[in-house]
N, C-alpha and C positions, 0 to 999 in steps of 0.2 A: 693296374690292369682292371678293367671293368668287366663285370659279368654280362653275358649275352642277353639275359632276361631283365625285365624291369624290376625296380625295387618295390617290394611289397610293404605296404604301410600297416602298422599295428594301430588299431583304434585306441583312442585315449579314453579310458574309463575313469582312471584315477590320475590326478595331477599331484605334484609335490605339495601344493597348497591344501588339497583334500587330506593328504596323509599327515601334514603338519597339524591340521585341525583335529584329526582323529587321535593323534598322539598327545594333543594338548600342549604343544610347544610353539614358541614363536621364533626360535633361532633358525637362521638360514644355514642349511647344510647340503652339500652336494650329494651326500649319501641318500637323502630323502628323494631326490630326483631319480637316482639310480634304482632305488627300491620301487618307486612308482612305475618306472619304465619296465622293470622285470615283472612286476605284478600284472601290468597290462598285457605283456607278451604271454605270460602263463595262463591268465584267465581267458584270453582269446583262443589259445590252443585247446584249452579244456572245454570250452563251450561251443566252439565252431561246429562240431558234428551234431549238436543238439539244437542249435538255433534255427528258427524257421527261415530267417533271411539274414545274410551278413552283408554289410555291417549292420549291427542292431541299431534301430532307430533311436536317436537320442530323445529322452523324455518319456519313452515307453516304460511300462512296468517291468519288462524284461531287462531293459537297460539299468533301471534302478536296482534290481536284484543282482545284476552282474557287478555293479559298483559296490554294493554291500559285501559281496563275497570277495571281490578284488581287494577291498580295503583290509579285510582280515588277512589275506595273503601278504599284502604290503607291510602290515604291522608285524607279521611273523618274520619277514625279511629284515625289517628294521631292528627287531630285538636280537636277531642273530648277529647283525653287524655291531651292535653295541654290547655284545657278549652278555646277554641275559637269557641263558638257555631255558630257564623255567617259564618265563613269560613267553618266549618263542614257542615252546612246546604247547602251551595253553592256546595260543592263537592258531597254531597249526591244527590242533584237534578241532577247534571251532571252524576253521577253514574247510577241512575235509568233510565235516558234517554238513556245513552249509552248501558246499559244492555238490555233494551227493543229492541233497534236497533240490537244488537248482536244476541239476540234470534230470531228475525225475519229473519235476514240474514242466520243464521244456519238452520232455519226451511225450507227456500226455496232453500237453496244451493243443487244442484244435488249431489246425492250420487254416489259412484263408481258403475259401472255396476256389477251386480251379475250374476254369471253363474248358469243356472238351474240345479237341480239335475236330474240324470238319473233315471227314474222309470223303474224297471225291472218287466216285466209282469210274473206273476206266476199263476199256476193253483191251486188256493187255495182250491177249492171244492174237487179235487181228493185227496188232502193231508189231508183233514179234517177227523178226527176219528169220527165214528158214535157210540154212546153209545150202549151197548149190548141190553138194554131194547127196543131199537127202531128198531132193526134188524127184518125185516119181517113185520113190522107194516106199512100198506099202508093207514090207515085211516078208514078201515072197522073193524067191530067187530069180524070177522072170526078168526083172529089170537090172540084175547085177551084171549080166554078160552082154 
């Protein structure tokens, strides 16, 4: 059974290849892909309220910062999977600090200049339709009966 709304796509900040290079390993492992996928989802949800535009433009400085923070989270997930809690805790602390700095940087980063909308002046009152029951009624009781 399919859902009535469209499938939302998670941007790819980190690939399994990037994570493999960050870990310094050459072996193929399905868990690397899983960690990269979950890291992409997590970093997207964490940064979306702060990003100027989504999806973030690939190659921009914001994109590179998000990749750096996302790699920390992916490494944290990897070390949890291979059951090295000390390393995982270290990467998680680094991730939370880097994410806090990234959110602050995105919050204070100036946004592109927005052009104002042109407001067209209209004569609203002359176009307003008066209900038939109000025609001739000026507030006195003369026209009521």
